[in-house]
TITI-82867 format. One line per field, with one value per residue (C-alpha): residue number from 1; x, y, z. Coordinates in steps of 0.25 Angstrom, whole numbers. Each point is the difference from the previous one (the first is absolute). Layout:
BEGIN
num <- NUM;...
c1 <- X;...
c2 <- Y;...
c3 <- Z;...
This chain:
BEGIN
num <- 1;2;3;4;5;6;7;8;9;10;11;12;13;14;15;16;17;18;19;20;21;22;23;24;25;26;27;28;29;30;31;32;33;34;35;36;37;38;39;40;41;42;43;44;45;46;47;48;49;50;51;52;53;54;55;56;57;58;59;60;61;62;63;64;65;66;67;68;69;70;71;72;73;74;75;76;77;78;79;80;81;82;83;84;85;86;87;88;89;90;91;92;93;94;95;96;97;98;99;100;101;102;103;104;105;106;107;108;109;110;111;112;113;114;115;116;117;118;119;120;121;122;123;124;125;126;127;128;129;130;131;132;133;134;135;136;137;138;139;140;141;142;143;144;145;146;147;148;149;150;151;152;153;154;155;156;157;158;159;160;161;162;163;164;165;166;167;168;169;170;171;172;173;174;175;176;177;178;179;180;181;182;183;184;185;186;187;188;189;190;191;192;193;194;195;196;197;198;199;200;201;202;203;204;205;206;207;208;209;210;211;212;213;214;215;216;217;218;219;220;221;222;223;224;225;226;227;228;229;230;231;232;233;234;235;236;237;238;239;240;241;242;243;244;245;246;247;248;249;250;251;252;253;254;255;256;257;258;259;260;261;262;263;264;265;266;267;268;269;270;271;272;273;274;275;276;277;278;279;280;281;282;283;284;285;286;287;288;289;290;291;292;293;294;295;296;297;298;299;300;301;302;303;304;305;306;307;308;309;310;311;312;313;314;315;316;317;318;319;320;321;322;323;324;325;326;327;328;329;330;331;332;333;334;335;336;337;338;339;340;341;342;343;344;345;346;347;348;349;350;351;352;353;354;355;356;357;358;359;360;361;362;363;364;365;366;367;368;369;370;371;372;373;374;375;376;377;378;379;380;381;382;383;384;385;386;387;388;389;390;391;392;393;394;395;396;397;398;399;400;401;402;403;404;405
c1 <- -37;15;2;-11;6;14;-7;-7;13;7;-11;0;15;0;-6;11;12;5;6;2;8;-5;11;11;-5;-11;-2;-12;-3;-11;3;1;-12;-9;7;-4;-14;-1;6;-11;-11;4;0;-14;-5;2;-11;-9;6;-3;13;3;9;13;-2;-3;12;10;-6;1;15;2;-7;9;13;-4;-3;15;5;-6;4;15;11;12;3;3;-13;-8;7;-3;-14;0;4;-9;-12;2;-2;-15;-4;8;-8;-13;3;5;-12;-11;3;-9;9;12;9;-2;13;8;-5;2;14;3;-5;8;13;-1;-2;10;12;-3;1;12;10;-8;3;15;1;-6;10;11;-4;-1;14;6;-7;-6;-14;-3;-1;-11;-9;-10;4;15;0;8;9;10;1;-10;2;-4;-14;-5;1;-8;-11;-1;-6;-11;-3;-2;-10;-8;2;3;0;12;0;-15;1;-4;-12;-10;3;-2;-13;-6;3;-4;-14;-7;5;14;-2;-6;11;11;-5;-6;11;12;4;1;11;9;-5;2;15;3;-5;9;12;-2;-2;12;9;-5;13;4;-13;3;11;-9;-14;0;2;-9;-11;1;-1;-12;-7;2;-5;-13;-4;3;-8;-11;-1;2;-14;-7;4;-4;-12;2;-6;9;13;-6;-2;14;7;-8;6;14;-3;-6;13;9;-7;1;15;2;-7;9;13;-2;2;-8;-11;-11;7;0;-14;-5;8;-7;-14;2;4;-12;-10;6;-1;-15;-2;7;-6;-14;4;5;-13;-9;9;-3;-15;0;9;-9;-13;6;12;9;9;-1;-7;-7;-6;-5;-10;-14;1;-5;-13;-1;11;12;-1;-2;12;9;-1;3;12;5;-2;9;10;1;0;-14;-2;-1;7;13;6;-4;8;12;2;-3;11;9;-2;4;13;4;-3;9;11;-2;-12;2;-6;-13;-2;4;-9;-12;2;0;-13;-7;4;-4;-14;-1;3;-9;-12;3;-1;-13;-6;4;-6;-13;-3;-11;3;-11;1;-8;6;-7;10;0;3;9;-2;-3;15;5;-8;4;15;-1;-7;10;12;-6;-3;14;5;-8;1;13;7;-8;6;14;-3;-5;13;8;9
c2 <- 30;-1;-9;-9;-2;-3;-10;-7;-1;-6;-10;-4;-2;-8;-12;0;3;-2;14;10;13;14;4;-4;11;-7;-14;-7;-14;-6;6;14;-2;-2;11;9;-5;4;13;2;-5;10;11;-4;0;15;2;-3;12;15;5;13;0;3;-12;-9;5;-3;-14;-2;4;-9;-12;1;2;-13;-7;3;-5;-14;0;4;-8;4;3;15;2;-6;9;13;-3;-5;13;8;-6;8;13;-2;-6;12;10;-7;0;14;6;-9;-3;6;2;10;-12;-5;8;-7;-14;2;5;-11;-10;6;1;-13;-8;8;-1;-15;-3;9;-12;-8;11;0;-15;1;11;-8;-12;8;5;-13;-10;8;2;-15;-2;9;-9;-8;-13;2;7;-8;5;-8;8;-4;12;9;-7;8;13;-7;-5;13;9;-10;-4;15;2;-13;3;-12;2;8;8;5;13;9;-8;3;15;0;-8;9;13;-5;1;-12;-1;1;-11;-9;1;0;-13;-6;1;8;-9;-11;7;-3;-15;-1;6;-9;-12;3;3;-12;-10;5;0;-13;-5;12;-1;-13;6;10;-7;-6;14;7;-10;1;15;-1;-10;10;11;-8;-3;15;6;-9;2;15;0;-5;13;10;8;9;-8;5;-3;-14;-2;5;-9;-12;3;0;-14;-5;5;-6;-14;1;3;-12;-9;6;-3;-15;1;-13;-2;1;12;8;-3;4;13;3;-4;9;12;-1;-3;12;9;-2;-1;12;11;-6;2;14;3;-5;8;13;-3;-1;13;8;-3;0;10;-9;-12;-5;-14;4;13;-6;-10;0;9;-10;-7;-11;-2;3;-12;-9;5;2;-15;-4;9;-4;-15;2;6;-12;-9;-6;-10;1;13;2;3;-13;-8;9;-2;-15;-1;9;-9;-12;6;5;-13;-7;9;-1;-7;10;11;-7;5;14;1;-6;11;10;-5;0;14;5;-7;6;15;-2;-5;11;11;-6;-1;15;5;-8;3;9;12;8;11;0;5;4;-2;-5;-15;-4;7;-8;3;-5;-12;-3;2;-9;-11;0;-1;-11;-8;2;-5;-12;-4;5;-14;-6;9;-3;-15;1;7;-11;10
c3 <- -86;-3;12;-4;-14;6;9;-11;-8;13;2;-15;0;13;-7;-11;8;15;-1;-11;-3;-5;-9;10;9;8;5;5;6;7;13;-5;-8;12;7;-12;1;14;-3;-11;9;12;-10;-5;14;0;-9;12;7;-2;-4;-8;-12;7;9;-12;-8;12;2;-15;0;12;-7;-12;8;8;-13;-4;13;-2;-15;2;-6;8;15;-4;-7;11;10;-8;-1;14;5;-10;6;13;-6;-3;13;7;-8;4;15;0;-8;4;15;10;11;2;3;-14;-4;11;-4;-15;2;10;-10;-11;6;8;-12;-9;10;3;-15;-3;3;-10;-11;5;-2;-14;-4;6;-8;-13;1;5;-9;-11;-4;-2;15;1;-8;8;-7;2;14;11;11;8;12;11;9;-11;-1;12;-9;-11;10;8;-10;-4;15;3;-11;3;12;9;15;6;-13;1;7;-12;-4;12;-1;-15;1;11;-8;-14;-6;-3;-15;6;10;-10;-11;11;7;-13;-10;5;11;-11;-7;12;0;-15;1;11;-7;-12;8;9;-12;-7;12;7;3;8;7;7;7;8;-1;14;8;-11;2;15;-1;-9;10;11;-8;-4;14;5;-11;2;15;-2;-7;13;7;-11;0;-12;-12;-11;8;3;-14;-4;11;-5;-14;6;6;-13;-8;11;-2;-15;1;10;-10;-11;8;0;-15;-2;-11;11;6;-13;-3;14;-1;-13;5;12;-8;-9;11;8;-12;0;15;5;-9;4;15;-2;-8;11;10;-8;-1;15;2;-10;9;14;-2;8;-2;14;0;14;-5;-14;4;-3;-12;-10;0;-11;-10;8;10;-11;-9;12;4;-14;-1;13;-2;-12;8;10;-12;-1;-11;-12;-1;-6;13;5;-11;1;15;-2;-10;8;12;-8;-5;14;7;-11;5;15;7;12;-9;0;15;-4;-12;8;10;-11;-6;13;4;-14;2;14;-4;-13;8;11;-11;-5;14;3;-13;0;14;5;9;8;-10;-12;-13;-13;-12;-13;-3;-11;-13;-13;-5;13;0;-14;2;13;-8;-11;8;9;-13;-5;14;0;-15;-5;4;-11;-10;6;-1;-14;-5;7;7
C-alpha cells in the first residue's frame, strides 16, 4: 500500500514538473518514475506466487531499496543503495535455492559485483576529498580525466551485465528460486543501466574519447551472447544469456548519446523488465512439472495453454509487433545506423539468431514425444499472471506515448 501511494504521488507530480525533489534527499524525473513503476509492478506480481511471510518481507525490503536507488540525488547515495540491494537477493538465493551450489553462486555474485564496483567508490571518495561535496551532486558532477572513466563504467557494466562481465549472472539465475530470478532479471539489472545512464550523460565529453573501442566491444559481445543461446539446452541459462544480449544491446544504444539512442535504451529497459520475469516464470512452471531444466527432457508436459502462451512470449522475445520490444529495437536500429551503416548487418544477424533460437525453443516444448505424461496444465494464477504481463508488454508503449517521454 505504501508503494502504491508513493506511485500515485509521483504520477500526479509528473504532470506538474519535469522533475521534483523530496526534501533535498531524493529526486525523481520521468525515467526514474517509470523504473519505480516497473519496480512496483514486479513486486505486485509476487501476489500471484505462493510465498511465506519471510519471502514477502525480504522482497518488500528489496523493493524499497531499489526505489531509493532510482530516487537518489547524488552519486554517493546511489552507490550506497546500489550495494545494499545485494543483501536481500543474496539472502533469497542462499535460503530458497534448491541446490547445494546455491551458496557458491550467491557468494560469487556478491563478491564479483562488490569488488568490481570498489574502484567506483574509491573514485567517489577521491572526488569528495579533492573537489568537495558539490561534485558529488548529480547536477554538478564532471570529471576531466578520461582514463578514470573506465572505473566509473566498470561497476555499472558488471551490474547490468554486458557481455564479458556477465559470468556471475547465469550462476545466480540457475540457483535462485523463481521470485529471485524474476526480481533479479526484471528490476535489479536495471540498476546498472540507470547508473550507467546517469554517469554517461554527465561525462559525455569523456565518453567520446573511448566510444569507438567500447562500441566495438559491445557489438562483439552482442553477437557472441546471441549465438551462444543457439547451443544451450538449459532453459534457465538460455534466458539468462538472452538477458545479457538485451542488456548489451541497450548499452550499445545508450553509447550513441543521441536522442534516438536514449529513447531506444529506455524502451529496451522497460520491455525487458516485463519480458524477463515472464520468461523465468514460465521456466519455473515447466520445472515444477518435469523436474528438469533441459529443453529436450521437458517436451510434451503441457496440453492446451502452454503452447499458446509460449509462442506469445517467445514472439515478444524476437520483437514481434506491436510489442514494446519491437519498438525498442526499431529505435535502436535507427540510432545505430545513423552512427555507422555497417552495424545494420550485425543487428540484422542478431535479430535473425534471436528469432531462430526462440522458434527452436517453441518447437521443442510444443513437440510430442512417444511417452504420454499426465500432468496439470497451467493453473488459474499462472494464467492470470501471464495474461497480465503480456498485456503490459503489448500496450505499455501507449502509456509512454501518452506521457510524451
